[in-house]
C-alpha positions in Angstrom: 0.0 0.0 0.0 1.0 3.6 -0.6 0.1 5.4 2.6 0.4 9.0 3.8 0.1 10.3 7.4 -0.9 14.0 7.9 -1.9 16.1 10.9 1.4 16.0 12.8 4.5 18.2 13.0 6.5 15.2 11.8 8.8 12.5 12.9 10.9 11.5 14.8 8.8 12.8 17.6 9.7 16.2 19.1 6.3 17.3 20.1 3.5 15.1 21.4 1.2 12.0 21.3 0.2 12.0 17.6 3.8 12.5 16.6 4.8 9.6 18.8 2.2 7.4 17.2 3.1 8.5 13.7 6.7 7.5 14.4 5.9 4.1 15.7 3.2 3.3 13.1 5.0 4.6 10.1 8.2 2.6 10.9 6.0 -0.5 11.5 4.4 0.0 8.0 7.8 0.4 6.4 9.1 -2.8 8.0 6.1 -4.5 6.5 7.2 -3.3 3.1 4.5 -0.7 2.6 5.4 2.6 1.0 4.7 5.2 3.7 5.1 9.0 3.8 4.8 11.3 6.8 4.3 15.0 6.3 6.7 16.9 8.4 7.2 20.6 9.2 10.0 22.2 7.1 11.7 23.4 10.2 11.6 20.0 12.0 15.0 19.3 13.8 15.4 16.1 11.7 16.0 17.3 8.1 16.7 14.0 6.3 14.4 12.8 3.6 14.0 9.3 5.2 13.7 8.0 8.7 14.0 4.2 9.2 12.5 3.5 5.8 9.8 6.1 6.1 9.7 8.9 3.5 9.5 12.4 4.9 7.8 15.2 3.0 9.1 18.4 4.6 6.3 21.0 4.1 6.2 24.7 4.7 4.9 25.5 8.1 4.7 29.2 9.0 3.5 28.6 12.6 6.7 30.0 14.1 6.1 33.3 12.2 2.4 33.9 12.4 1.3 31.8 15.4 -1.6 29.2 15.6 -3.1 30.3 12.3 0.0 28.8 10.7 -1.3 25.4 11.5 -4.1 25.9 9.0 -1.6 27.0 6.3 0.6 24.0 7.1 -2.3 21.5 6.8 -3.4 23.2 3.6 0.1 22.8 2.2 0.2 19.1 3.2 -3.2 18.4 1.7 -2.4 20.3 -1.5 0.8 18.3 -1.9 -1.1 15.0 -1.3 -3.3 15.6 -4.4 -0.4 14.9 -6.7 1.0 11.7 -5.1 -1.7 9.1 -5.7 -1.9 7.7 -2.2 -4.1 4.6 -1.5 -4.8 5.8 2.0 -4.4 9.1 3.9 -4.4 8.8 7.6 -5.4 12.1 9.2 -4.5 12.4 12.8 -6.9 14.9 14.4 -9.0 17.5 12.6 -8.6 20.9 14.3 -6.8 22.7 11.5 -7.2 20.3 8.6 -10.9 19.5 8.3 -11.6 23.1 7.1 -9.8 22.0 3.9 -11.8 18.7 3.5 -13.0 19.6 0.0 -9.4 19.6 -1.2 -8.5 16.1 0.0 -7.8 13.9 -3.0 -10.9 12.1 -4.1 -9.1 8.9 -5.1 -7.5 8.3 -1.8 -9.3 6.7 1.1 -9.4 9.2 4.0 -9.2 7.7 7.5 -9.4 10.1 10.4 -8.4 9.5 14.0 -11.0 11.8 15.7 -8.8 12.5 18.8 -10.7 13.9 21.8 -13.5 16.5 22.2 -11.3 19.5 21.4 -14.2 21.9 21.7 -14.4 21.2 25.4 -11.0 22.6 26.1 -11.5 25.5 28.5 -8.6 27.5 27.1 -10.7 28.3 24.0 -13.1 31.2 23.7 -16.8 30.6 22.9 -16.1 31.5 19.2 -13.2 29.1 19.0 -15.2 26.3 20.7 -17.9 26.9 18.1 -15.4 26.6 15.3 -14.0 23.4 16.8 -17.5 21.8 16.9 -17.8 22.7 13.2 -14.4 21.2 12.5 -15.3 18.0 14.3 -18.5 17.8 12.2 -16.6 18.4 8.9 -14.1 15.6 9.8 -16.8 13.2 11.0 -19.0 13.6 8.0 -16.4 13.9 5.3 -14.0 11.1 6.1 -14.4 7.7 4.6 -13.6 6.0 7.8 -13.2 7.1 11.4 -11.0 5.8 14.2 -11.9 6.4 17.9 -9.2 5.9 20.5 -11.6 5.3 23.3 -15.0 3.7 23.7 -16.3 7.0 25.0 -15.4 8.8 21.8 -16.8 5.9 19.8 -20.2 6.2 21.5 -20.1 10.0 21.1 -19.5 9.8 17.4 -22.4 7.3 17.0 -24.8 9.4 18.9 -23.8 12.8 17.6 -23.3 12.0 13.9 -24.8 8.5 13.4 -21.3 7.4 12.2 -19.7 4.1 13.0 -16.0 4.2 13.9 -13.3 1.6 14.6 -12.1 1.6 18.2 -8.3 1.5 18.3 -6.6 2.7 21.4 -3.3 4.5 21.7 -0.2 2.4 22.5 2.7 2.4 24.9 6.2 0.9 25.1 6.6 -1.5 28.0 9.2 -0.4 30.5 11.8 -3.1 31.3 15.1 -1.7 32.6 15.2 0.5 35.7 18.3 2.7 35.8 18.4 4.6 39.1 21.6 6.4 38.1 19.6 8.6 35.8 18.0 10.2 38.9 21.3 11.7 39.8 20.9 14.0 36.7 17.9 15.5 38.4 19.1 15.3 42.0 16.3 12.9 43.0 16.1 9.8 45.2 14.1 6.7 44.2 10.5 6.8 45.4 11.1 10.1 47.3 9.3 12.4 44.9 5.9 12.8 43.1 5.2 14.2 39.7 3.0 15.1 36.8 3.6 15.3 33.0 1.2 17.4 31.0 0.7 20.3 28.6 0.1 23.4 30.6 -3.7 23.6 30.0 -6.5 24.3 32.5 -8.4 21.1 31.5 -5.4 19.1 32.7 -6.1 20.2 36.2 -2.6 21.5 36.8 -3.8 24.1 39.2 -6.0 21.7 41.2 -3.0 19.3 41.6 -0.5 22.1 42.5 -2.9 23.6 45.0 -3.2 20.2 46.6 0.6 20.0 46.8 0.8 23.5 48.3 -1.7 22.5 51.0 0.0 19.3 51.9 2.4 18.6 54.8 4.2 16.2 52.4 7.2 18.3 51.3 8.8 15.7 49.0 9.9 17.2 45.6 7.1 17.5 43.2 8.1 17.5 39.5 6.0 19.5 37.0 7.1 18.3 33.5 5.7 20.4 30.7 6.6 23.6 28.8 5.3 26.2 31.2 6.5 29.1 29.0 4.4 28.2 26.0 1.2 30.0 27.1 -0.3 32.4 29.6 -1.7 29.6 31.8 1.7 27.9 32.1 3.3 31.2 33.0 0.6 31.8 35.6 1.2 28.4 37.2 4.9 29.1 37.4 4.4 32.5 38.9 2.0 31.1 41.5 3.8 28.0 42.6 7.5 28.1 41.6 8.3 29.9 44.9 7.4 26.8 46.9 10.6 24.9 47.5 9.3 21.4 46.8 7.6 22.2 43.5 10.1 21.9 40.7 9.1 23.2 37.2 11.3 21.1 34.8 9.8 22.5 31.6 9.4 20.3 28.5 11.3 17.0 28.6 11.3 14.7 25.5 13.9 12.1 26.3 11.7 9.0 26.4 14.1 6.9 28.4 14.5 9.6 31.1 10.7 10.1 31.3 10.2 6.4 31.7 12.8 6.3 34.5 11.3 9.3 36.3 7.8 7.7 36.2 9.1 4.4 37.4 11.0 5.8 40.4 8.2 8.3 41.4 6.1 7.7 44.4 2.8 9.1 43.1 2.1 10.1 39.5 -0.8 12.6 39.0 -2.8 12.5 35.8 -5.3 15.4 35.6 -6.4 15.1 31.9 -10.2 15.5 31.3 -10.5 15.9 27.5 -9.8 13.2 25.0 -9.8 9.5 24.6 -7.0 7.1 25.4 -4.4 9.6 26.6 -0.8 8.8 25.6 0.8 10.0 28.8 -1.5 7.9 30.9 -0.6 4.7 29.1 3.1 5.6 29.3 2.7 6.0 33.0 1.0 2.6 33.3 3.7 1.0 31.2 6.4 2.6 33.3 5.1 1.1 36.6 3.8 4.4 38.0 1.2 4.5 40.8 -1.5 6.7 39.1 -3.6 9.3 40.9 -6.1 10.3 38.1 -8.8 12.9 37.7 -12.2 11.3 38.1 -13.8 11.1 34.6 -15.0 8.5 32.2 -11.9 8.5 30.0 -9.5 7.8 32.8 -11.8 5.4 34.6 -12.5 3.3 31.4 -8.8 2.6 31.2 -7.7 2.4 34.9 -10.8 0.9 36.5 -10.0 0.0 40.1 -6.2 0.2 39.5 -5.8 3.9 40.5 -6.9 6.5 43.0 -9.1 9.3 41.8 -9.4 13.0 42.6 -11.7 15.9 41.7 -10.6 18.5 44.2 -7.3 19.8 45.7 -8.2 18.4 49.1 -8.2 14.9 47.6 -4.7 15.5 46.1 -3.5 16.5 49.6 -5.1 13.4 51.2 -3.3 11.0 48.8 0.0 12.8 49.2 -0.2 12.2 53.0 -1.7 8.7 53.0 -0.7 6.7 49.9 2.7 5.1 49.3 3.8 3.2 46.2 5.4 0.4 48.1 2.0 -0.7 49.4 0.2 -0.7 46.0 1.9 -3.4 44.0 -1.4 -5.0 42.9 -2.6 -1.8 41.2 0.8 -1.2 39.5 1.1 -4.8 38.3 -2.5 -4.9 37.0 -1.9 -1.7 34.9 1.3 -3.1 33.6 -0.6 -6.3 32.5 -3.1 -4.1 30.7 -0.4 -2.5 28.6 1.0 -5.9 27.7 -2.4 -7.3 26.9 -4.4 -4.3 25.4 -2.1 -1.4 24.6 1.2 -2.6 23.4 2.4 -1.0 20.1 2.6 -4.2 18.1 -1.1 -4.8 18.9 -2.2 -1.3 18.1 -0.1 -1.0 14.9 -1.5 -4.4 13.8 -5.1 -3.2 14.3 -4.5 -0.1 12.2 -2.9 -2.2 9.5 -5.8 -4.6 9.5 -8.2 -1.7 9.1 -6.2 -0.4 6.2 -6.2 -3.8 4.5 -9.9 -4.1 5.1 -11.0 -0.7 3.7 -8.6 -0.9 0.7 -10.1 -4.3 -0.1 -13.6 -2.8 0.2 -12.7 -0.1 -2.3 -11.1 -2.3 -5.0 
């Protein structure tokens, strides 16, 4: 098959979840002898034309010059280029800035869209932007040939909202196997003597609720905040409000996967405050790294974690867990989550499900 992946800033991953998936899946496809192309920002740190057998199409992305509106221009450039390449399948990851151009997608290619989460619910957006995102979601849902939902909750939503069937395929995670405590020396940390979160600095990730719970707690172990706090006004506000507390450590963005896995594994408590979206990549990575998860109480997190986590909705609950829960006493929860990754969310399984979907839909269209 001749396959293109659009909707990311490119590979290898230097940004986020969709980029991580694009990297794993495209390399998997190339190893299976498929001809696969990933559209990549022209200013991506990796400037080669090929990555592990995957063809990279570096495309003009003016986001660094004109801000968020540049994403729309970048997606337009990717879609316009795809019209001349005769792809069998185009996998579209997300829809926020690409579905507006849906009429320009090549008619002969099969368009499969991963619908991501409920973007319009993100509280960082104004009412006008939320309205637009609802429209963008609708355009993507109604104008794609096939839909992928990465959680059962999203799948149910798409069926009720648009009467559209979708294929449920979760996100994946790499199983953690080799603890290396020496890496903690880089960060001046002791094994199991710190707590942490990893998230984009957005209000709907409950950063403030978690940090307020930390501030109120008598537990003064180091608390790591991993995420680029300089990227937006909310992140800067969190830094200004909490960085003066000696135990709260703002690390900024950290993209070394091995270091992230080690930090999660050796943490005492790992807080996951995400409320918008389907199968969240950072949650699966925490489970795969042997973290003890304290998650925000919502359907997306509960559908994955079940009874194998503690849940919070308020800062006082965060404080309570900090003062009463210890990882060394929670082996059953940690082991159960690890087994879920091996059984349901490992990358080989997830990649195989996508490939099976591609083979099925291409066969249907011959």
